[in-house]
C-alpha positions in Angstrom: -0.1 4.5 -22.6 -0.8 2.6 -19.4 2.2 2.2 -17.1 3.1 -0.4 -14.6 4.1 0.8 -11.1 7.8 0.2 -10.3 7.3 -1.9 -7.1 10.7 -2.8 -5.9 10.7 -6.2 -4.3 13.0 -6.4 -1.3 16.2 -7.7 -2.9 19.5 -6.0 -3.8 19.4 -7.5 -7.3 16.0 -5.8 -7.9 17.3 -2.4 -6.9 20.3 -2.9 -9.2 18.1 -3.9 -12.1 16.0 -0.8 -11.7 19.1 1.5 -11.6 20.6 -0.2 -14.6 17.5 0.2 -16.7 17.8 4.0 -16.6 21.3 4.6 -18.1 20.4 8.2 -19.0 19.7 9.0 -15.4 16.2 10.1 -16.1 14.9 8.6 -12.8 16.4 11.6 -10.9 14.2 14.2 -12.6 10.6 15.1 -11.9 9.5 13.6 -15.2 11.1 10.2 -14.1 10.1 7.0 -15.9 11.9 4.9 -13.4 11.4 4.4 -9.7 14.0 5.6 -7.2 15.5 3.2 -4.8 14.4 3.2 -1.1 16.0 5.6 1.3 18.2 3.0 2.9 20.0 2.3 -0.3 18.8 5.2 -2.4 20.3 6.7 -5.5 21.1 10.4 -5.9 21.4 12.8 -8.8 23.7 15.7 -9.2 23.6 18.9 -11.3 26.8 20.7 -12.4 26.5 24.5 -12.9 28.1 26.1 -16.0 31.7 27.3 -15.4 32.4 31.0 -16.1 35.9 32.4 -16.7 36.0 33.6 -13.1 34.9 30.2 -11.7 37.7 27.7 -11.1 35.4 24.7 -10.1 31.9 23.5 -10.8 29.3 23.6 -8.1 27.5 20.3 -7.4 24.2 19.9 -5.6 22.8 16.5 -4.5 19.1 15.8 -4.2 18.0 13.8 -1.1 17.1 10.1 -1.7 13.4 9.4 -2.1 11.5 8.1 0.9 9.9 4.8 0.2 7.4 2.5 2.1 8.1 -1.1 2.9 4.7 -3.0 2.8 4.2 -6.6 3.9 1.1 -8.5 3.2 0.9 -11.3 5.8 -2.7 -12.6 5.5 -5.8 -11.6 3.6 -6.2 -8.3 5.5 -3.1 -8.3 7.7 -0.4 -5.8 6.7 2.7 -4.2 8.0 3.6 -0.7 6.8 7.2 0.2 7.7 8.4 3.8 7.4 11.9 4.7 6.3 12.6 5.7 9.9 11.6 2.2 11.1 8.2 2.9 12.6 5.8 0.0 12.0 2.1 0.3 11.5 0.4 -3.2 12.0 -3.1 -3.5 10.6 -5.7 -6.3 11.4 -3.3 -8.7 13.0 -5.2 -12.0 13.1 -2.0 -14.1 13.0 0.7 -12.6 15.1 3.1 -15.4 14.1 3.4 -14.0 10.6 4.7 -10.6 11.8 8.3 -9.8 10.5 9.6 -9.4 14.1 8.4 -9.1 17.7 6.4 -6.0 18.5 8.0 -3.0 20.2 6.6 0.1 22.1 7.3 2.2 19.0 4.9 0.1 16.8 1.3 1.1 16.2 -1.6 -1.3 15.9 -4.9 -0.7 14.0 -7.9 -3.0 14.2 -10.8 -2.4 11.8 -13.1 -4.9 13.4 -13.1 -8.0 15.6 -13.7 -11.0 13.2 -11.2 -13.8 13.8 -9.1 -13.1 10.7 -8.6 -9.5 11.6 -8.1 -9.7 15.4 -6.3 -11.7 18.0 -7.6 -10.8 21.5 -4.5 -11.7 23.5 -2.2 -9.9 21.1 -4.3 -6.8 21.1 -4.7 -6.7 24.9 -0.9 -7.0 25.4 0.2 -4.7 22.6 2.8 -2.3 24.0 2.4 0.6 21.6 -0.2 3.1 20.5 -3.3 1.7 18.9 -6.7 2.5 17.4 -9.0 -0.4 18.3 -12.3 -0.3 16.3 -12.6 3.4 16.7 -12.2 6.8 15.1 -9.3 9.0 16.3 -5.8 10.1 15.3 -2.3 9.0 16.0 0.7 11.2 15.3 4.3 10.1 15.6 7.4 11.3 13.7 6.9 10.4 10.0 3.4 8.9 10.5 -0.1 10.3 10.7 -3.1 8.0 11.1 -6.8 8.8 11.1 -9.7 6.4 11.8 -12.9 6.7 9.9 -16.2 5.1 10.9 -17.6 2.6 8.3 -19.8 -0.5 8.3 -19.5 -4.2 7.5 -22.9 -4.4 5.9 -24.8 -1.6 4.1 -27.8 -1.9 6.5 -25.6 -0.9 9.5 -24.9 2.5 10.8 -21.3 3.8 11.4 -20.4 4.7 15.0 -17.4 6.5 16.5 -16.2 3.4 18.5 -17.0 -0.2 19.0 -18.8 -0.3 15.7 -18.9 -2.8 12.8 -15.9 -1.7 10.7 -13.4 1.2 10.4 -11.3 2.6 7.6 -7.7 3.7 8.5 -5.9 6.4 6.6 -2.1 6.2 7.1 0.2 9.0 5.8 3.6 7.5 5.7 6.8 7.8 3.5 5.1 10.5 1.4 2.2 8.2 0.6 -1.5 8.1 1.6 -2.5 4.5 2.3 -6.0 3.5 3.2 -7.0 0.1 4.7 -10.8 -0.5 4.4 -11.1 -3.6 6.6 -14.2 -5.5 5.6 -16.2 -2.6 4.3 -19.7 -3.4 3.2 -21.0 -0.1 2.1 -22.6 0.3 -1.3 -20.7 3.5 -1.8 -18.4 5.8 0.1 -20.1 8.8 1.7 -19.1 12.4 0.8 -17.7 12.8 4.3 -15.5 9.7 4.0 -14.2 10.8 0.6 -13.4 14.3 1.9 -11.3 12.8 4.7 -9.6 10.2 2.5 -8.7 12.7 -0.2 -6.3 11.4 -2.9 -5.2 7.8 -2.1 -2.0 6.4 -3.3 -2.5 2.8 -2.1 -5.8 1.2 -1.2 -6.1 -2.2 0.7 -9.6 -3.5 0.3 -11.8 -6.5 -0.5 -13.8 -7.5 -3.6 -15.5 -10.6 -2.2 -17.0 -11.3 1.2 -20.5 -12.8 1.9 -20.6 -11.1 5.3 -20.3 -7.8 3.5 -22.8 -8.8 0.8 -20.0 -8.3 -1.7 -19.5 -10.6 -4.7 -18.9 -10.8 -8.5 -22.6 -10.4 -9.1 -23.1 -7.0 -7.5 -19.4 -5.9 -8.0 -19.7 -3.7 -4.9 -15.9 -3.9 -4.1 -15.1 -2.8 -7.6 -17.5 0.1 -7.5 -15.9 1.3 -4.3 -12.4 1.3 -5.8 -13.7 3.0 -8.9 -15.2 5.7 -6.7 -12.0 6.1 -4.7 -9.6 5.8 -7.8 -6.4 4.9 -5.9 -3.1 4.8 -7.8 -2.5 1.2 -6.6 -5.1 -1.3 -5.4 -4.0 -4.3 -3.4 -7.0 -6.7 -2.9 -7.5 -8.4 0.4 -10.5 -10.9 0.3 -10.8 -12.3 -3.2 -12.5 -15.3 -4.7 -12.2 -17.0 -8.1 -15.2 -15.1 -9.6 -14.0 -11.7 -8.5 -10.4 -12.5 -9.4 -11.5 -13.1 -12.9 -13.0 -9.6 -13.0 -9.9 -7.7 -11.9 -8.2 -7.5 -15.3 -11.5 -6.2 -16.8 -11.2 -3.1 -14.6 -7.5 -2.4 -14.3 -4.0 -3.4 -15.5 -2.5 -5.7 -12.9 0.5 -7.7 -11.8 1.3 -10.3 -9.1 4.2 -11.0 -6.8 5.2 -14.2 -5.1 6.6 -12.6 -2.0 4.9 -10.9 0.9 7.2 -7.8 1.0 7.5 -4.9 -1.5 8.9 -1.4 -1.4 6.7 1.3 -2.8 8.2 4.7 -3.8 5.9 7.7 -4.6 7.6 8.3 -8.0 7.0 4.8 -9.2 3.2 4.7 -8.8 1.0 4.7 -11.9 -1.1 7.8 -12.9 -4.3 5.8 -12.9 -5.4 2.7 -10.9 -3.6 -0.6 -11.3 -3.9 -3.6 -9.0 -1.3 -5.9 -7.5 -1.9 -9.4 -6.0 0.5 -10.3 -3.2 1.3 -13.3 -1.0 -1.6 -15.7 -0.6 -3.7 -14.0 -3.3 -0.9 -14.2 -5.8 -0.5 -17.9 -5.0 -4.2 -18.7 -5.2 -4.9 -17.0 -8.5 -1.5 -17.1 -10.3 -2.6 -19.9 -12.6 -6.1 -18.4 -13.2 -5.1 -14.9 -14.1 -1.7 -15.4 -15.8 -0.6 -11.9 -14.8 3.0 -10.7 -15.2 4.8 -12.4 -12.3 7.5 -10.8 -10.2 9.9 -12.8 -8.1 12.2 -11.6 -5.3 15.0 -11.3 -7.9 13.4 -9.0 -10.4 11.4 -5.8 -10.7 9.4 -3.9 -13.3 10.6 -0.3 -13.7 8.1 2.1 -15.0 8.1 2.2 -18.8 7.3 5.2 -21.0 
C-alpha cells in the first residue's frame, strides 16, 4: 500500500498530533509507521530489561532523538536547508528578502546558475560564508557535506567544472541526501552523475521550463525524476500542463506554508511529490491534493 510521508509542518500542534496518533509507541522502533519529532523537540523511547530475582531495579536505556531537516521553499528554486545544529544551506537565492533571517558567516550559499530568479549579484558578492558559485567542488562543515556536480541548462550544451550553464548540488544533512538540480535541461542523467548522487531522499527539480526545453509534451522533467527515483520530489518550476501530470506519476500532497520538517523515518519507500509555497497556491484548485495547514500533519499510515 502506498504511504504518505510524515512531513511535520513547523507548529507545536502538528508535533503533538503526530505523537498522539501513535498511542502504542510504534514510532520508536525501526519498523515505525509514524514520524519522530525533530531533534529540538524530539520524542524518545525506552526499553525495560526483565528483572531477575537478583536484580532490584530495572535497567532503562533511552534512544537519542531523531535528527530532522528544516526545509524552507521561498521561491520557485530558492530553498533554505537548516540542519539540527543550525547550519543553513541557502540555494539559488534570487530574492534575499524572503530569507528567514539575515545571513551569517556560518551559512553556506550554493548557486546553480546566474539567471535572475536563481541569483542576486550583490547578495552573492557580499555573502560572508562559504559558497559554491556555479562550480563543482565540495564543502564540509560539521553536520553538512556538499558536492557540486556539473550539468547543463539545455541538452545541446556541454557540462564544465566552473562558470558553466547549470550545476546540481548534493547536500548531505540531518541524515538525508538532498539534491537540488537548478534548471537542469538534460534529456537524462549520465552514469557519472547517478554514481555521485547515489540514493536521493529529497529531490528539488523542475518539470516545466522553455529555456530547458522541458514541458508536458516531452515530459523530460518527469523522466529525470523517474530515473533518479527519490523518496520525496519537491517540484520547482511547474506550469498548469505539467502540474496536471504529477498525479499520474506519483502520489502527492500540498502544503500552504513555506517551511516543513523532514525526518528520515517519515519518508515514503517510493517516490511521492509535495507542492510547497507558491506552487501549492498556484495549483491547489487545479489538483485538489490533500492539503496541509500549519496546524496539522499527516503521519505515515500502514
